[in-house]
PyMOL commands that place a pseudoatom at each C-alpha (Angstrom):
pseudoatom trace, name=CA, resn=MET, resi=1, chain=A, elem=C, hetatm=0, pos=[5.302, -23.736, 2.780]
pseudoatom trace, name=CA, resn=ILE, resi=2, chain=A, elem=C, hetatm=0, pos=[3.807, -20.383, 0.150]
pseudoatom trace, name=CA, resn=LYS, resi=3, chain=A, elem=C, hetatm=0, pos=[1.671, -21.626, -2.369]
pseudoatom trace, name=CA, resn=VAL, resi=4, chain=A, elem=C, hetatm=0, pos=[0.623, -17.578, -4.071]
pseudoatom trace, name=CA, resn=SER, resi=5, chain=A, elem=C, hetatm=0, pos=[1.734, -14.778, -3.477]
pseudoatom trace, name=CA, resn=ILE, resi=6, chain=A, elem=C, hetatm=0, pos=[-0.601, -11.480, -4.317]
pseudoatom trace, name=CA, resn=ILE, resi=7, chain=A, elem=C, hetatm=0, pos=[0.402, -8.382, -5.292]
pseudoatom trace, name=CA, resn=VAL, resi=8, chain=A, elem=C, hetatm=0, pos=[-1.895, -5.292, -3.975]
pseudoatom trace, name=CA, resn=PRO, resi=9, chain=A, elem=C, hetatm=0, pos=[-1.143, -2.304, -5.538]
pseudoatom trace, name=CA, resn=ILE, resi=10, chain=A, elem=C, hetatm=0, pos=[-2.547, 1.039, -3.822]
pseudoatom trace, name=CA, resn=TYR, resi=11, chain=A, elem=C, hetatm=0, pos=[-3.524, 4.274, -4.113]
pseudoatom trace, name=CA, resn=ASN, resi=12, chain=A, elem=C, hetatm=0, pos=[-5.726, 6.559, -2.385]
pseudoatom trace, name=CA, resn=THR, resi=13, chain=A, elem=C, hetatm=0, pos=[-7.948, 3.701, -1.920]
pseudoatom trace, name=CA, resn=ASP, resi=14, chain=A, elem=C, hetatm=0, pos=[-8.816, 4.517, 2.270]
pseudoatom trace, name=CA, resn=PRO, resi=15, chain=A, elem=C, hetatm=0, pos=[-12.603, 3.782, 1.496]
pseudoatom trace, name=CA, resn=PHE, resi=16, chain=A, elem=C, hetatm=0, pos=[-12.171, 0.478, 0.286]
pseudoatom trace, name=CA, resn=LEU, resi=17, chain=A, elem=C, hetatm=0, pos=[-8.886, -0.822, 1.731]
pseudoatom trace, name=CA, resn=THR, resi=18, chain=A, elem=C, hetatm=0, pos=[-10.099, -2.570, 4.740]
pseudoatom trace, name=CA, resn=GLN, resi=19, chain=A, elem=C, hetatm=0, pos=[-12.570, -4.765, 3.314]
pseudoatom trace, name=CA, resn=CYS, resi=20, chain=A, elem=C, hetatm=0, pos=[-9.903, -5.404, 0.382]
pseudoatom trace, name=CA, resn=LEU, resi=21, chain=A, elem=C, hetatm=0, pos=[-7.371, -6.443, 3.064]
pseudoatom trace, name=CA, resn=GLU, resi=22, chain=A, elem=C, hetatm=0, pos=[-10.178, -8.374, 5.244]
pseudoatom trace, name=CA, resn=SER, resi=23, chain=A, elem=C, hetatm=0, pos=[-11.127, -10.409, 2.444]
pseudoatom trace, name=CA, resn=LEU, resi=24, chain=A, elem=C, hetatm=0, pos=[-7.657, -11.047, 1.431]
pseudoatom trace, name=CA, resn=VAL, resi=25, chain=A, elem=C, hetatm=0, pos=[-6.605, -12.271, 4.728]
pseudoatom trace, name=CA, resn=ASN, resi=26, chain=A, elem=C, hetatm=0, pos=[-9.759, -14.468, 5.510]
pseudoatom trace, name=CA, resn=GLN, resi=27, chain=A, elem=C, hetatm=0, pos=[-9.188, -16.965, 2.165]
pseudoatom trace, name=CA, resn=THR, resi=28, chain=A, elem=C, hetatm=0, pos=[-9.626, -20.124, 3.132]
pseudoatom trace, name=CA, resn=LEU, resi=29, chain=A, elem=C, hetatm=0, pos=[-5.936, -21.473, 1.452]
pseudoatom trace, name=CA, resn=GLN, resi=30, chain=A, elem=C, hetatm=0, pos=[-3.615, -20.223, 4.412]
pseudoatom trace, name=CA, resn=GLU, resi=31, chain=A, elem=C, hetatm=0, pos=[-0.129, -20.691, 2.388]
pseudoatom trace, name=CA, resn=ILE, resi=32, chain=A, elem=C, hetatm=0, pos=[-0.049, -17.235, 1.026]
pseudoatom trace, name=CA, resn=GLU, resi=33, chain=A, elem=C, hetatm=0, pos=[2.300, -13.868, 0.871]
pseudoatom trace, name=CA, resn=LEU, resi=34, chain=A, elem=C, hetatm=0, pos=[0.548, -11.171, 0.632]
pseudoatom trace, name=CA, resn=ILE, resi=35, chain=A, elem=C, hetatm=0, pos=[2.456, -8.207, -0.748]
pseudoatom trace, name=CA, resn=LEU, resi=36, chain=A, elem=C, hetatm=0, pos=[0.668, -4.471, -0.016]
pseudoatom trace, name=CA, resn=VAL, resi=37, chain=A, elem=C, hetatm=0, pos=[2.732, -1.723, -2.390]
pseudoatom trace, name=CA, resn=ASP, resi=38, chain=A, elem=C, hetatm=0, pos=[1.034, 1.391, -1.559]
pseudoatom trace, name=CA, resn=ASP, resi=39, chain=A, elem=C, hetatm=0, pos=[3.063, 4.347, -3.462]
pseudoatom trace, name=CA, resn=GLY, resi=40, chain=A, elem=C, hetatm=0, pos=[2.559, 7.335, -1.634]
pseudoatom trace, name=CA, resn=SER, resi=41, chain=A, elem=C, hetatm=0, pos=[-1.059, 7.696, -0.984]
pseudoatom trace, name=CA, resn=THR, resi=42, chain=A, elem=C, hetatm=0, pos=[-1.747, 10.969, 0.934]
pseudoatom trace, name=CA, resn=ASP, resi=43, chain=A, elem=C, hetatm=0, pos=[-4.729, 9.188, 2.846]
pseudoatom trace, name=CA, resn=ARG, resi=44, chain=A, elem=C, hetatm=0, pos=[-4.588, 6.637, 5.392]
pseudoatom trace, name=CA, resn=CYS, resi=45, chain=A, elem=C, hetatm=0, pos=[-3.939, 3.705, 3.735]
pseudoatom trace, name=CA, resn=GLY, resi=46, chain=A, elem=C, hetatm=0, pos=[-0.796, 3.688, 5.026]
pseudoatom trace, name=CA, resn=GLU, resi=47, chain=A, elem=C, hetatm=0, pos=[-1.285, 3.233, 8.588]
pseudoatom trace, name=CA, resn=ILE, resi=48, chain=A, elem=C, hetatm=0, pos=[-4.114, 0.769, 7.648]
pseudoatom trace, name=CA, resn=VAL, resi=49, chain=A, elem=C, hetatm=0, pos=[-1.100, -0.866, 6.222]
pseudoatom trace, name=CA, resn=GLU, resi=50, chain=A, elem=C, hetatm=0, pos=[0.995, -1.563, 9.213]
pseudoatom trace, name=CA, resn=SER, resi=51, chain=A, elem=C, hetatm=0, pos=[-2.222, -2.285, 11.578]
pseudoatom trace, name=CA, resn=PHE, resi=52, chain=A, elem=C, hetatm=0, pos=[-2.791, -5.750, 8.996]
pseudoatom trace, name=CA, resn=ALA, resi=53, chain=A, elem=C, hetatm=0, pos=[0.573, -6.399, 8.888]
pseudoatom trace, name=CA, resn=LYS, resi=54, chain=A, elem=C, hetatm=0, pos=[1.882, -6.206, 11.919]
pseudoatom trace, name=CA, resn=ARG, resi=55, chain=A, elem=C, hetatm=0, pos=[-1.670, -8.202, 12.857]
pseudoatom trace, name=CA, resn=ASP, resi=56, chain=A, elem=C, hetatm=0, pos=[-0.335, -11.051, 10.203]
pseudoatom trace, name=CA, resn=PRO, resi=57, chain=A, elem=C, hetatm=0, pos=[2.960, -12.239, 9.077]
pseudoatom trace, name=CA, resn=ARG, resi=58, chain=A, elem=C, hetatm=0, pos=[1.818, -12.975, 6.080]
pseudoatom trace, name=CA, resn=ILE, resi=59, chain=A, elem=C, hetatm=0, pos=[1.499, -9.687, 4.519]
pseudoatom trace, name=CA, resn=ARG, resi=60, chain=A, elem=C, hetatm=0, pos=[4.193, -7.647, 4.127]
pseudoatom trace, name=CA, resn=ALA, resi=61, chain=A, elem=C, hetatm=0, pos=[4.228, -4.243, 3.441]
pseudoatom trace, name=CA, resn=ILE, resi=62, chain=A, elem=C, hetatm=0, pos=[6.040, -1.781, 1.189]
pseudoatom trace, name=CA, resn=ILE, resi=63, chain=A, elem=C, hetatm=0, pos=[5.597, 2.012, 1.856]
pseudoatom trace, name=CA, resn=TYR, resi=64, chain=A, elem=C, hetatm=0, pos=[6.687, 5.127, -0.640]
pseudoatom trace, name=CA, resn=ARG, resi=65, chain=A, elem=C, hetatm=0, pos=[6.159, 8.478, 0.873]
pseudoatom trace, name=CA, resn=VAL, resi=66, chain=A, elem=C, hetatm=0, pos=[5.931, 10.645, -1.454]
pseudoatom trace, name=CA, resn=SER, resi=67, chain=A, elem=C, hetatm=0, pos=[9.015, 12.818, -1.001]
pseudoatom trace, name=CA, resn=ARG, resi=68, chain=A, elem=C, hetatm=0, pos=[8.729, 16.892, -2.194]
pseudoatom trace, name=CA, resn=VAL, resi=69, chain=A, elem=C, hetatm=0, pos=[10.940, 16.650, -5.241]
pseudoatom trace, name=CA, resn=ARG, resi=70, chain=A, elem=C, hetatm=0, pos=[8.983, 13.406, -6.367]
pseudoatom trace, name=CA, resn=SER, resi=71, chain=A, elem=C, hetatm=0, pos=[5.754, 15.545, -5.585]
pseudoatom trace, name=CA, resn=ASP, resi=72, chain=A, elem=C, hetatm=0, pos=[7.626, 19.286, -7.227]
pseudoatom trace, name=CA, resn=ILE, resi=73, chain=A, elem=C, hetatm=0, pos=[8.641, 16.759, -10.580]
pseudoatom trace, name=CA, resn=LEU, resi=74, chain=A, elem=C, hetatm=0, pos=[5.118, 15.242, -10.738]
pseudoatom trace, name=CA, resn=SER, resi=75, chain=A, elem=C, hetatm=0, pos=[3.094, 18.504, -10.452]
pseudoatom trace, name=CA, resn=GLY, resi=76, chain=A, elem=C, hetatm=0, pos=[5.717, 20.484, -12.818]
pseudoatom trace, name=CA, resn=SER, resi=77, chain=A, elem=C, hetatm=0, pos=[7.401, 22.862, -10.266]
pseudoatom trace, name=CA, resn=ALA, resi=78, chain=A, elem=C, hetatm=0, pos=[10.452, 21.807, -10.326]
pseudoatom trace, name=CA, resn=VAL, resi=79, chain=A, elem=C, hetatm=0, pos=[10.322, 22.765, -14.176]
pseudoatom trace, name=CA, resn=SER, resi=80, chain=A, elem=C, hetatm=0, pos=[8.460, 25.812, -14.226]
pseudoatom trace, name=CA, resn=GLY, resi=81, chain=A, elem=C, hetatm=0, pos=[10.118, 27.267, -10.692]
pseudoatom trace, name=CA, resn=ARG, resi=82, chain=A, elem=C, hetatm=0, pos=[6.166, 27.285, -9.269]
pseudoatom trace, name=CA, resn=SER, resi=83, chain=A, elem=C, hetatm=0, pos=[6.052, 26.220, -5.533]
for i in range(1, 83): cmd.bond("trace and resi %d" % i, "trace and resi %d" % (i + 1))
show_as sticks, trace
zoom trace
């Protein structure tokens, strides 16, 4: 039975992510659920999250890929017509 749910928001934290996840999976309380949300990282975060999710059934990975449309909107090129 899950006693604690831990949600970890992730965005371009590759240098720190492995240490963070190792710490979480090695907690003494084993009845936890880890929800890892990668919001379109451009580094290796998605790969790291998927690797941990394959090794530990307590981990749920939610990985968003940045689409071209979202990228254009965030950069302003959708409005300005720049590419």
